[in-house]
One Martini backbone bead per residue (centre of mass of N, CA, C, O) as a GRO file, in nm:
protein
  499
    1MET     BB    1  -2.782   0.642   1.552
    2VAL     BB    2  -2.651   0.786   1.295
    3ALA     BB    3  -2.689   0.812   0.984
    4ALA     BB    4  -2.533   0.723   0.712
    5ARG     BB    5  -2.269   0.939   0.581
    6ILE     BB    6  -2.144   1.143   0.298
    7THR     BB    7  -1.895   1.364   0.174
    8VAL     BB    8  -1.943   1.515  -0.153
    9ASN     BB    9  -1.819   1.789  -0.263
   10GLY     BB   10  -1.955   1.925   0.015
   11LYS     BB   11  -2.194   1.706   0.016
   12GLU     BB   12  -2.431   1.562   0.200
   13THR     BB   13  -2.487   1.198   0.193
   14PRO     BB   14  -2.670   0.934   0.195
   15ILE     BB   15  -2.623   0.591   0.177
   16SER     BB   16  -2.889   0.535   0.151
   17PRO     BB   17  -2.977   0.228  -0.024
   18ALA     BB   18  -2.719   0.096  -0.003
   19ALA     BB   19  -2.535  -0.163   0.010
   20PRO     BB   20  -2.277  -0.276   0.208
   21HIS     BB   21  -2.105  -0.364  -0.069
   22THR     BB   22  -2.097  -0.098  -0.186
   23THR     BB   23  -1.916   0.099  -0.371
   24VAL     BB   24  -1.795   0.405  -0.427
   25LEU     BB   25  -1.817   0.393  -0.729
   26ASP     BB   26  -2.121   0.317  -0.752
   27PHE     BB   27  -2.231   0.544  -0.579
   28LEU     BB   28  -2.135   0.779  -0.761
   29ARG     BB   29  -2.259   0.695  -1.035
   30GLU     BB   30  -2.559   0.689  -0.929
   31ARG     BB   31  -2.506   1.026  -0.882
   32GLY     BB   32  -2.349   1.133  -1.161
   33LEU     BB   33  -2.031   1.061  -1.099
   34THR     BB   34  -1.866   0.963  -1.397
   35GLY     BB   35  -1.557   1.010  -1.370
   36THR     BB   36  -1.572   0.755  -1.222
   37LYS     BB   37  -1.409   0.455  -1.308
   38GLU     BB   38  -1.419   0.129  -1.457
   39GLY     BB   39  -1.162  -0.109  -1.533
   40CYS     BB   40  -1.079  -0.369  -1.319
   41ALA     BB   41  -1.187  -0.409  -1.007
   42GLU     BB   42  -0.863  -0.436  -0.848
   43GLY     BB   43  -0.650  -0.184  -0.827
   44GLU     BB   44  -0.467  -0.139  -1.125
   45CYS     BB   45  -0.564   0.146  -1.291
   46GLY     BB   46  -0.710   0.421  -1.146
   47ALA     BB   47  -0.994   0.522  -1.271
   48CYS     BB   48  -1.129   0.545  -0.957
   49SER     BB   49  -1.001   0.776  -0.824
   50VAL     BB   50  -0.997   0.940  -0.504
   51LEU     BB   51  -1.048   1.173  -0.242
   52VAL     BB   52  -0.934   1.164   0.105
   53ALA     BB   53  -0.967   1.257   0.432
   54ARG     BB   54  -0.671   1.240   0.632
   55PRO     BB   55  -0.443   1.190   0.844
   56GLY     BB   56  -0.154   1.361   0.890
   57THR     BB   57   0.201   1.431   0.901
   58ASN     BB   58   0.238   1.768   0.853
   59LYS     BB   59  -0.072   1.783   0.872
   60PRO     BB   60  -0.384   1.729   0.974
   61THR     BB   61  -0.435   1.698   0.653
   62ASP     BB   62  -0.478   1.458   0.395
   63TRP     BB   63  -0.485   1.400   0.053
   64VAL     BB   64  -0.609   1.082  -0.047
   65ALA     BB   65  -0.562   0.829  -0.270
   66VAL     BB   66  -0.819   0.600  -0.388
   67ASN     BB   67  -0.991   0.304  -0.455
   68ALA     BB   68  -1.328   0.300  -0.527
   69CYS     BB   69  -1.361  -0.015  -0.612
   70LEU     BB   70  -1.285  -0.129  -0.301
   71VAL     BB   71  -1.457   0.062  -0.128
   72PRO     BB   72  -1.688   0.082   0.092
   73VAL     BB   73  -1.910   0.325   0.156
   74ALA     BB   74  -1.944   0.257   0.464
   75ALA     BB   75  -1.634   0.321   0.529
   76LEU     BB   76  -1.717   0.653   0.480
   77ASP     BB   77  -1.849   0.725   0.726
   78GLY     BB   78  -1.811   1.073   0.783
   79GLN     BB   79  -1.661   1.140   0.526
   80GLU     BB   80  -1.436   1.285   0.279
   81VAL     BB   81  -1.499   1.352  -0.076
   82ILE     BB   82  -1.316   1.381  -0.388
   83THR     BB   83  -1.368   1.445  -0.715
   84SER     BB   84  -1.305   1.548  -1.026
   85GLU     BB   85  -1.548   1.745  -1.018
   86GLY     BB   86  -1.455   1.889  -0.734
   87LEU     BB   87  -1.196   2.050  -0.835
   88ALA     BB   88  -1.356   2.241  -0.962
   89THR     BB   89  -1.472   2.577  -1.003
   90THR     BB   90  -1.757   2.731  -0.950
   91GLY     BB   91  -1.942   2.951  -1.109
   92ALA     BB   92  -2.153   3.126  -1.241
   93PRO     BB   93  -2.438   3.118  -1.376
   94GLY     BB   94  -2.361   2.994  -1.704
   95THR     BB   95  -2.071   2.919  -1.626
   96PRO     BB   96  -1.786   2.779  -1.638
   97PRO     BB   97  -1.565   2.614  -1.486
   98THR     BB   98  -1.269   2.615  -1.308
   99LEU     BB   99  -0.987   2.480  -1.344
  100HIS     BB  100  -0.771   2.293  -1.217
  101PRO     BB  101  -0.434   2.288  -1.232
  102VAL     BB  102  -0.423   1.991  -1.316
  103GLN     BB  103  -0.630   2.005  -1.543
  104GLU     BB  104  -0.490   2.222  -1.707
  105GLU     BB  105  -0.226   2.070  -1.768
  106MET     BB  106  -0.354   1.826  -1.906
  107ALA     BB  107  -0.480   1.990  -2.139
  108VAL     BB  108  -0.230   2.161  -2.257
  109ARG     BB  109  -0.038   1.874  -2.274
  110GLY     BB  110  -0.199   1.615  -2.372
  111GLY     BB  111  -0.303   1.399  -2.128
  112SER     BB  112  -0.552   1.338  -2.331
  113GLN     BB  113  -0.770   1.126  -2.519
  114CYS     BB  114  -1.011   0.934  -2.441
  115GLY     BB  115  -1.042   0.990  -2.103
  116TYR     BB  116  -1.093   0.749  -1.907
  117CYS     BB  117  -0.830   0.789  -1.706
  118THR     BB  118  -0.809   1.094  -1.628
  119PRO     BB  119  -0.959   1.133  -1.352
  120GLY     BB  120  -0.765   0.946  -1.197
  121PHE     BB  121  -0.506   1.099  -1.250
  122ILE     BB  122  -0.601   1.366  -1.124
  123CYS     BB  123  -0.638   1.262  -0.834
  124SER     BB  124  -0.349   1.159  -0.792
  125MET     BB  125  -0.217   1.433  -0.862
  126ALA     BB  126  -0.360   1.598  -0.639
  127ALA     BB  127  -0.238   1.454  -0.397
  128GLU     BB  128   0.053   1.546  -0.469
  129TYR     BB  129  -0.002   1.851  -0.487
  130TYR     BB  130  -0.093   1.844  -0.158
  131ARG     BB  131   0.169   1.771  -0.057
  132PRO     BB  132   0.335   1.943   0.182
  133ASP     BB  133   0.657   1.853   0.092
  134ARG     BB  134   0.698   1.885  -0.214
  135CYS     BB  135   0.838   2.176  -0.262
  136ALA     BB  136   1.098   2.100  -0.095
  137ARG     BB  137   1.199   1.913  -0.361
  138ALA     BB  138   1.260   2.126  -0.542
  139GLU     BB  139   1.416   2.185  -0.863
  140PRO     BB  140   1.586   2.306  -1.099
  141ALA     BB  141   1.540   2.314  -1.425
  142ASP     BB  142   1.668   2.140  -1.708
  143ARG     BB  143   1.600   2.258  -2.027
  144SER     BB  144   1.816   2.081  -2.187
  145ASP     BB  145   1.637   1.854  -2.065
  146PRO     BB  146   1.364   1.686  -2.179
  147GLY     BB  147   1.331   1.529  -1.882
  148HIS     BB  148   1.420   1.702  -1.636
  149GLY     BB  149   1.601   1.458  -1.491
  150PHE     BB  150   1.426   1.211  -1.573
  151ASP     BB  151   1.461   0.852  -1.491
  152PRO     BB  152   1.264   0.562  -1.550
  153GLY     BB  153   1.507   0.318  -1.540
  154HIS     BB  154   1.580   0.384  -1.227
  155GLY     BB  155   1.487   0.257  -0.965
  156THR     BB  156   1.239   0.277  -0.663
  157GLY     BB  157   1.236   0.546  -0.579
  158PRO     BB  158   1.206   0.854  -0.588
  159GLU     BB  159   1.077   1.067  -0.873
  160HIS     BB  160   1.164   1.389  -0.916
  161GLY     BB  161   1.077   1.681  -1.012
  162PRO     BB  162   1.127   2.024  -1.029
  163ASN     BB  163   0.852   2.036  -0.824
  164GLY     BB  164   0.860   1.755  -0.642
  165PHE     BB  165   0.728   1.542  -0.806
  166ASP     BB  166   0.616   1.214  -0.751
  167LEU     BB  167   0.568   0.975  -0.991
  168HIS     BB  168   0.471   0.736  -0.799
  169ALA     BB  169   0.179   0.852  -0.757
  170LEU     BB  170   0.112   0.707  -1.064
  171SER     BB  171   0.157   0.383  -1.047
  172GLY     BB  172  -0.178   0.316  -1.039
  173ASN     BB  173  -0.190   0.442  -1.336
  174LEU     BB  174  -0.347   0.381  -1.649
  175CYS     BB  175  -0.243   0.421  -2.007
  176ARG     BB  176  -0.316   0.361  -2.368
  177CYS     BB  177  -0.251   0.645  -2.534
  178THR     BB  178   0.000   0.859  -2.454
  179GLY     BB  179   0.276   0.734  -2.319
  180TYR     BB  180   0.297   0.954  -2.056
  181ARG     BB  181   0.453   1.212  -2.122
  182PRO     BB  182   0.224   1.433  -2.088
  183ILE     BB  183   0.165   1.354  -1.797
  184ARG     BB  184   0.440   1.417  -1.685
  185ASP     BB  185   0.448   1.712  -1.772
  186ALA     BB  186   0.208   1.796  -1.597
  187ALA     BB  187   0.330   1.713  -1.323
  188PHE     BB  188   0.597   1.905  -1.367
  189ALA     BB  189   0.412   2.188  -1.391
  190VAL     BB  190   0.306   2.213  -1.127
  191GLY     BB  191   0.258   2.403  -0.865
  192GLU     BB  192   0.163   2.588  -0.607
  193PRO     BB  193  -0.069   2.637  -0.400
  194ALA     BB  194  -0.285   2.858  -0.334
  195GLU     BB  195  -0.387   3.036  -0.062
  196ASP     BB  196  -0.711   3.010  -0.166
  197ASP     BB  197  -0.714   2.713  -0.163
  198PRO     BB  198  -0.945   2.504  -0.026
  199LEU     BB  199  -0.780   2.232  -0.009
  200ALA     BB  200  -0.533   2.356   0.127
  201GLN     BB  201  -0.684   2.474   0.375
  202ARG     BB  202  -0.803   2.199   0.477
  203ARG     BB  203  -0.528   2.088   0.599
  204GLU     BB  204  -0.553   2.272   0.875
  205GLN     BB  205  -0.768   2.066   0.937
  206SER     BB  206  -0.926   1.824   1.068
  207PRO     BB  207  -1.040   1.537   1.023
  208PRO     BB  208  -1.268   1.325   1.047
  209GLU     BB  209  -1.399   1.143   1.275
  210PRO     BB  210  -1.457   0.849   1.364
  211VAL     BB  211  -1.745   0.647   1.323
  212ALA     BB  212  -1.996   0.475   1.431
  213THR     BB  213  -2.111   0.173   1.261
  214ALA     BB  214  -2.461   0.051   1.167
  215TYR     BB  215  -2.505  -0.101   0.865
  216THR     BB  216  -2.827  -0.218   0.750
  217ARG     BB  217  -2.910  -0.446   0.469
  218ASP     BB  218  -3.053  -0.719   0.352
  219GLY     BB  219  -2.902  -0.888   0.600
  220SER     BB  220  -2.661  -0.689   0.607
  221ALA     BB  221  -2.342  -0.583   0.762
  222PHE     BB  222  -2.178  -0.271   0.868
  223LEU     BB  223  -1.913  -0.247   1.110
  224ARG     BB  224  -1.798   0.021   1.345
  225PRO     BB  225  -1.617   0.033   1.599
  226SER     BB  226  -1.473   0.238   1.857
  227THR     BB  227  -1.317  -0.008   1.987
  228LEU     BB  228  -1.128  -0.277   2.051
  229ALA     BB  229  -1.316  -0.411   2.257
  230GLU     BB  230  -1.563  -0.410   2.072
  231ALA     BB  231  -1.441  -0.574   1.842
  232LEU     BB  232  -1.375  -0.833   2.007
  233GLN     BB  233  -1.664  -0.887   2.100
  234LEU     BB  234  -1.785  -0.907   1.816
  235LEU     BB  235  -1.604  -1.151   1.726
  236ARG     BB  236  -1.713  -1.343   1.939
  237GLU     BB  237  -2.015  -1.326   1.836
  238ARG     BB  238  -1.880  -1.308   1.517
  239PRO     BB  239  -1.662  -1.526   1.379
  240ALA     BB  240  -1.762  -1.491   1.060
  241ALA     BB  241  -1.657  -1.229   1.024
  242VAL     BB  242  -1.533  -0.973   0.823
  243VAL     BB  243  -1.215  -0.830   0.822
  244VAL     BB  244  -1.138  -0.480   0.768
  245ALA     BB  245  -0.953  -0.216   0.624
  246GLY     BB  246  -0.872  -0.136   0.303
  247SER     BB  247  -0.999  -0.360   0.096
  248THR     BB  248  -0.778  -0.479  -0.117
  249ASP     BB  249  -0.893  -0.779  -0.099
  250TRP     BB  250  -1.204  -0.785  -0.054
  251GLY     BB  251  -1.282  -0.614  -0.302
  252VAL     BB  252  -1.207  -0.833  -0.508
  253GLU     BB  253  -1.403  -1.049  -0.411
  254VAL     BB  254  -1.660  -0.883  -0.465
  255ASN     BB  255  -1.614  -0.815  -0.772
  256LEU     BB  256  -1.494  -1.102  -0.905
  257ARG     BB  257  -1.654  -1.326  -0.690
  258SER     BB  258  -1.916  -1.235  -0.541
  259ARG     BB  259  -1.875  -1.171  -0.254
  260ARG     BB  260  -2.045  -1.221   0.062
  261ALA     BB  261  -2.144  -1.072   0.379
  262GLY     BB  262  -2.318  -1.065   0.671
  263CYS     BB  263  -2.041  -0.949   0.813
  264VAL     BB  264  -1.864  -0.639   0.854
  265VAL     BB  265  -1.549  -0.542   1.006
  266ALA     BB  266  -1.411  -0.233   1.090
  267ILE     BB  267  -1.048  -0.141   1.187
  268ASP     BB  268  -0.890   0.114   1.056
  269ARG     BB  269  -0.974   0.348   1.301
  270LEU     BB  270  -0.840   0.225   1.541
  271PRO     BB  271  -0.626   0.354   1.766
  272ALA     BB  272  -0.489   0.078   1.872
  273LEU     BB  273  -0.400   0.022   1.544
  274ARG     BB  274  -0.237   0.334   1.504
  275GLU     BB  275   0.046   0.276   1.620
  276LEU     BB  276   0.392   0.411   1.664
  277ARG     BB  277   0.660   0.248   1.836
  278VAL     BB  278   0.975   0.322   2.007
  279ALA     BB  279   1.181   0.102   2.154
  280PRO     BB  280   1.475  -0.019   2.269
  281ASP     BB  281   1.394  -0.335   2.137
  282HIS     BB  282   1.155  -0.206   1.951
  283ILE     BB  283   0.907  -0.198   1.689
  284GLU     BB  284   0.568  -0.076   1.680
  285ILE     BB  285   0.308  -0.169   1.444
  286GLY     BB  286   0.017  -0.095   1.347
  287ALA     BB  287  -0.219  -0.285   1.169
  288ALA     BB  288  -0.388  -0.005   1.053
  289LEU     BB  289  -0.166   0.106   0.911
  290THR     BB  290  -0.060   0.234   0.645
  291LEU     BB  291   0.200   0.211   0.432
  292THR     BB  292   0.234   0.514   0.397
  293GLU     BB  293   0.246   0.585   0.698
  294ILE     BB  294   0.488   0.411   0.767
  295GLU     BB  295   0.689   0.527   0.569
  296ARG     BB  296   0.675   0.826   0.681
  297ARG     BB  297   0.738   0.766   0.983
  298LEU     BB  298   1.010   0.611   0.945
  299ASP     BB  299   1.199   0.744   0.730
  300GLY     BB  300   1.423   0.493   0.684
  301SER     BB  301   1.483   0.338   0.971
  302VAL     BB  302   1.392   0.076   0.791
  303PRO     BB  303   1.549  -0.026   0.519
  304LEU     BB  304   1.386  -0.276   0.426
  305LEU     BB  305   1.112  -0.128   0.413
  306ALA     BB  306   1.212   0.094   0.219
  307GLU     BB  307   1.241  -0.119  -0.015
  308LEU     BB  308   0.953  -0.237  -0.022
  309PHE     BB  309   0.734  -0.013  -0.065
  310PRO     BB  310   0.784   0.070  -0.375
  311GLN     BB  311   0.704  -0.251  -0.455
  312PHE     BB  312   0.414  -0.218  -0.338
  313ALA     BB  313   0.242  -0.194  -0.584
  314SER     BB  314   0.091   0.112  -0.507
  315ARG     BB  315   0.002   0.408  -0.388
  316LEU     BB  316  -0.299   0.349  -0.384
  317ILE     BB  317  -0.272   0.091  -0.214
  318ARG     BB  318  -0.090   0.205   0.023
  319ASN     BB  319  -0.324   0.402   0.122
  320SER     BB  320  -0.481   0.122   0.242
  321ALA     BB  321  -0.289  -0.078   0.312
  322THR     BB  322  -0.186  -0.338   0.547
  323LEU     BB  323  -0.017  -0.545   0.750
  324GLY     BB  324  -0.256  -0.697   0.873
  325GLY     BB  325  -0.382  -0.777   0.599
  326ASN     BB  326  -0.135  -0.919   0.466
  327LEU     BB  327  -0.121  -1.136   0.699
  328GLY     BB  328  -0.423  -1.229   0.726
  329THR     BB  329  -0.445  -1.381   0.444
  330GLY     BB  330  -0.186  -1.581   0.399
  331SER     BB  331  -0.020  -1.527   0.158
  332PRO     BB  332   0.256  -1.650  -0.035
  333ILE     BB  333   0.266  -1.347  -0.214
  334GLY     BB  334   0.327  -1.154  -0.015
  335ASP     BB  335   0.549  -0.886   0.046
  336SER     BB  336   0.591  -0.854   0.363
  337PRO     BB  337   0.679  -1.130   0.491
  338PRO     BB  338   0.977  -1.157   0.399
  339ALA     BB  339   1.074  -0.900   0.545
  340LEU     BB  340   0.972  -0.979   0.833
  341LEU     BB  341   1.135  -1.238   0.854
  342ALA     BB  342   1.417  -1.101   0.828
  343LEU     BB  343   1.339  -0.918   1.096
  344GLU     BB  344   1.204  -1.102   1.317
  345ALA     BB  345   0.912  -1.083   1.345
  346SER     BB  346   0.605  -1.013   1.522
  347VAL     BB  347   0.279  -1.093   1.643
  348VAL     BB  348  -0.011  -0.933   1.779
  349LEU     BB  349  -0.263  -1.104   1.942
  350ALA     BB  350  -0.621  -1.039   1.978
  351ASP     BB  351  -0.872  -1.074   2.233
  352ALA     BB  352  -1.109  -1.072   2.485
  353ASP     BB  353  -0.870  -1.208   2.686
  354GLY     BB  354  -0.618  -1.093   2.509
  355GLU     BB  355  -0.265  -1.150   2.454
  356ARG     BB  356  -0.026  -1.251   2.193
  357GLU     BB  357   0.302  -1.359   2.092
  358VAL     BB  358   0.418  -1.428   1.750
  359PRO     BB  359   0.623  -1.552   1.551
  360LEU     BB  360   0.625  -1.536   1.215
  361ALA     BB  361   0.760  -1.820   1.170
  362ASP     BB  362   0.484  -1.944   1.338
  363TYR     BB  363   0.217  -1.839   1.193
  364PHE     BB  364   0.228  -2.020   0.953
  365THR     BB  365   0.045  -2.340   0.847
  366GLY     BB  366  -0.067  -2.265   0.552
  367TYR     BB  367  -0.271  -2.213   0.307
  368ARG     BB  368  -0.416  -1.945   0.433
  369ARG     BB  369  -0.286  -2.016   0.720
  370SER     BB  370  -0.308  -1.987   1.086
  371VAL     BB  371  -0.293  -1.927   1.439
  372ARG     BB  372  -0.538  -1.771   1.411
  373ARG     BB  373  -0.823  -1.726   1.583
  374PRO     BB  374  -1.128  -1.706   1.649
  375GLY     BB  375  -1.156  -1.359   1.742
  376GLU     BB  376  -0.891  -1.276   1.619
  377LEU     BB  377  -0.639  -1.014   1.590
  378ILE     BB  378  -0.419  -0.792   1.457
  379ARG     BB  379  -0.253  -0.536   1.629
  380ALA     BB  380   0.066  -0.599   1.574
  381VAL     BB  381   0.407  -0.525   1.482
  382ARG     BB  382   0.733  -0.661   1.568
  383VAL     BB  383   1.061  -0.512   1.565
  384PRO     BB  384   1.366  -0.586   1.634
  385LEU     BB  385   1.642  -0.467   1.826
  386PRO     BB  386   1.871  -0.448   1.627
  387LEU     BB  387   1.965  -0.395   1.302
  388SER     BB  388   2.057  -0.511   1.017
  389PRO     BB  389   2.270  -0.352   0.774
  390VAL     BB  390   2.226  -0.579   0.550
  391VAL     BB  391   1.999  -0.512   0.282
  392ALA     BB  392   1.720  -0.669   0.088
  393PHE     BB  393   1.468  -0.632  -0.183
  394HIS     BB  394   1.339  -0.884  -0.406
  395LYS     BB  395   1.131  -0.839  -0.694
  396ILE     BB  396   0.972  -1.076  -0.904
  397ALA     BB  397   0.823  -0.945  -1.202
  398LYS     BB  398   0.660  -0.837  -1.491
  399ARG     BB  399   0.633  -0.572  -1.334
  400ARG     BB  400   0.753  -0.302  -1.168
  401PHE     BB  401   0.453  -0.232  -1.099
  402ASP     BB  402   0.161  -0.341  -0.993
  403ASP     BB  403   0.239  -0.646  -0.886
  404ILE     BB  404   0.282  -0.981  -0.865
  405SER     BB  405   0.475  -1.207  -0.732
  406SER     BB  406   0.686  -1.465  -0.811
  407VAL     BB  407   0.927  -1.347  -0.633
  408ALA     BB  408   1.047  -1.306  -0.287
  409VAL     BB  409   1.341  -1.138  -0.136
  410ALA     BB  410   1.488  -1.123   0.196
  411PHE     BB  411   1.756  -0.939   0.356
  412ALA     BB  412   1.952  -0.988   0.677
  413LEU     BB  413   2.279  -0.872   0.757
  414THR     BB  414   2.577  -0.949   0.952
  415ILE     BB  415   2.899  -0.787   0.899
  416ASP     BB  416   3.221  -0.878   1.039
  417ASP     BB  417   3.526  -0.876   0.926
  418GLY     BB  418   3.405  -1.051   0.670
  419ILE     BB  419   3.180  -1.186   0.854
  420VAL     BB  420   2.897  -1.382   0.893
  421ARG     BB  421   2.703  -1.351   1.182
  422LYS     BB  422   2.418  -1.289   1.032
  423ALA     BB  423   2.121  -1.461   0.884
  424ARG     BB  424   1.827  -1.342   0.706
  425ILE     BB  425   1.566  -1.518   0.509
  426GLY     BB  426   1.296  -1.425   0.302
  427LEU     BB  427   1.015  -1.600   0.141
  428GLY     BB  428   0.827  -1.577  -0.171
  429GLY     BB  429   0.664  -1.804  -0.400
  430VAL     BB  430   0.793  -2.118  -0.290
  431ALA     BB  431   0.527  -2.178  -0.119
  432ALA     BB  432   0.243  -2.208   0.082
  433THR     BB  433   0.437  -2.017   0.239
  434PRO     BB  434   0.608  -1.816   0.401
  435ILE     BB  435   0.974  -1.829   0.442
  436ARG     BB  436   1.259  -1.951   0.579
  437ALA     BB  437   1.610  -1.983   0.486
  438LEU     BB  438   1.777  -2.185   0.681
  439ALA     BB  439   2.002  -2.321   0.514
  440ALA     BB  440   2.123  -2.061   0.396
  441GLU     BB  441   2.190  -1.928   0.661
  442ALA     BB  442   2.389  -2.153   0.756
  443ALA     BB  443   2.584  -2.118   0.503
  444LEU     BB  444   2.673  -1.819   0.604
  445GLU     BB  445   2.729  -1.853   0.889
  446GLY     BB  446   3.073  -1.799   0.972
  447GLU     BB  447   3.141  -1.686   0.694
  448PRO     BB  448   3.280  -1.546   0.442
  449TRP     BB  449   3.231  -1.256   0.241
  450ALA     BB  450   3.236  -1.447  -0.042
  451VAL     BB  451   3.211  -1.595  -0.343
  452GLU     BB  452   3.220  -1.886  -0.237
  453THR     BB  453   2.997  -1.862  -0.027
  454VAL     BB  454   2.773  -1.750  -0.210
  455GLU     BB  455   2.765  -1.984  -0.412
  456ALA     BB  456   2.695  -2.205  -0.208
  457ALA     BB  457   2.438  -2.063  -0.093
  458ALA     BB  458   2.285  -2.041  -0.362
  459GLN     BB  459   2.245  -2.344  -0.399
  460VAL     BB  460   2.077  -2.375  -0.144
  461LEU     BB  461   1.857  -2.163  -0.203
  462GLN     BB  462   1.744  -2.304  -0.467
  463ALA     BB  463   1.628  -2.553  -0.269
  464GLN     BB  464   1.413  -2.389  -0.154
  465GLY     BB  465   1.128  -2.511  -0.121
  466THR     BB  466   0.809  -2.553  -0.343
  467PRO     BB  467   0.792  -2.479  -0.635
  468MET     BB  468   0.578  -2.370  -0.901
  469ASN     BB  469   0.373  -2.395  -1.178
  470ASP     BB  470   0.267  -2.101  -1.358
  471HIS     BB  471   0.169  -1.802  -1.514
  472ARG     BB  472   0.425  -1.648  -1.386
  473ALA     BB  473   0.606  -1.918  -1.331
  474SER     BB  474   0.848  -2.136  -1.297
  475ALA     BB  475   1.013  -2.336  -1.088
  476ARG     BB  476   1.294  -2.296  -1.211
  477TYR     BB  477   1.292  -1.989  -1.206
  478ARG     BB  478   1.251  -1.945  -0.907
  479SER     BB  479   1.507  -2.087  -0.814
  480ALA     BB  480   1.709  -1.912  -0.972
  481MET     BB  481   1.629  -1.637  -0.829
  482LEU     BB  482   1.740  -1.700  -0.554
  483GLY     BB  483   2.039  -1.714  -0.626
  484GLN     BB  484   2.056  -1.435  -0.770
  485SER     BB  485   1.990  -1.260  -0.524
  486LEU     BB  486   2.252  -1.317  -0.370
  487ARG     BB  487   2.446  -1.223  -0.590
  488LYS     BB  488   2.338  -0.936  -0.603
  489LEU     BB  489   2.407  -0.856  -0.314
  490TYR     BB  490   2.710  -0.899  -0.335
  491ALA     BB  491   2.762  -0.701  -0.566
  492ARG     BB  492   2.653  -0.449  -0.413
  493THR     BB  493   2.858  -0.471  -0.157
  494THR     BB  494   3.143  -0.510  -0.350
  495GLY     BB  495   3.146  -0.488  -0.683
  496ALA     BB  496   3.114  -0.766  -0.770
  497VAL     BB  497   3.127  -1.048  -1.004
  498SER     BB  498   2.948  -1.323  -1.028
  499SER     BB  499   2.907  -1.651  -1.172
   0.00000   0.00000   0.00000
């Protein structure tokens, strides 16, 4: 097997002697690429972001921004990485490099003060700069409007500037100096990549194929099998192995809790886990597709997921996080389980002996526990069709983006002739596991979609689960938010204001 290597700014570099748990951030900094910074070490500040060549949606390759502080460098064996230093064009010996257009705009518009977060902003901005369909969304700027039509106070969907730049691409990057206005101005000022831009041209070629990796050092191993069958056999032989996809959860454990694993098995590039199929009676979503890939491939065809995705952490996290990982951790405050419960989704579990399908409502058995057995992994999530037409996802958190839910509520209702024919409600943050609000569903079904029904069901909904007091919210607040979420949905669908 070929020694593990990574291509950084066009130069191939061996991963050895880095330990298997070494992050891309530490690997780069140890090699003098100190533009990549550590701010939080848990994927919340974006100071560490870099670009990775990944399979594209509209072109063969997309330049995708990821948190270098979370990804093990061994996970990028055979892959291509661009850092903030690699964006500039090197000139003749003795001459300074030519700034990348994103860097140029950040400089001339005062988008940097202390400069600590700036390289991360630039990498996230560059990923959006190279998004193939960005300029198709461009609109003429209204120069009489100092904000050029951008209103940061409304909605959770895309917020595009006059050049098509979606400002949510920067939702995972934090800055404590500038107040964000000059950064936004820089983002809205970048034009279209030049025809001879090498990174734009690189999009027309396929990204590196995933390579089988068996990287072992100091008694620890990072393994990337080539096929699902190999992965399942490996998990049978090593049931204690840690399975990772985007490492957005495991990376935090490594950084902040000093967790180490004797064996890590990466499944994020397995073709069998990266399919999205639409059948007559269901949609099957591969467990290793990133949330960004799912969002772009579904393109709004599952409205409840379309409401969920913009509220799930940040674009940086969604570029790595997967549904399989979010369900696999079994967290009671994961954002995807409430939505998937409302959609009546099921999970396809696979091991070396075969597969089984389990309704998500039966999947969780306790705090961070599930019916998944040692040696099993989540292969796919299935969403049954047809979909209920009235949906909503309400996330109650202290910050608008990039935060953990205090409460998450997902609704999927079918209302015909003013009567609630079907109601499915998924809840997160109010019990040891994500749950269905069965009593509230029963209080709605068969009843008119009217303020009296909603108020009665809201009282029932407030009593669902066993919410607790913690640093994010009190139990009383969590319960109150359940009822308010249903009232908010009613107001949105009818224009009424409930008491």
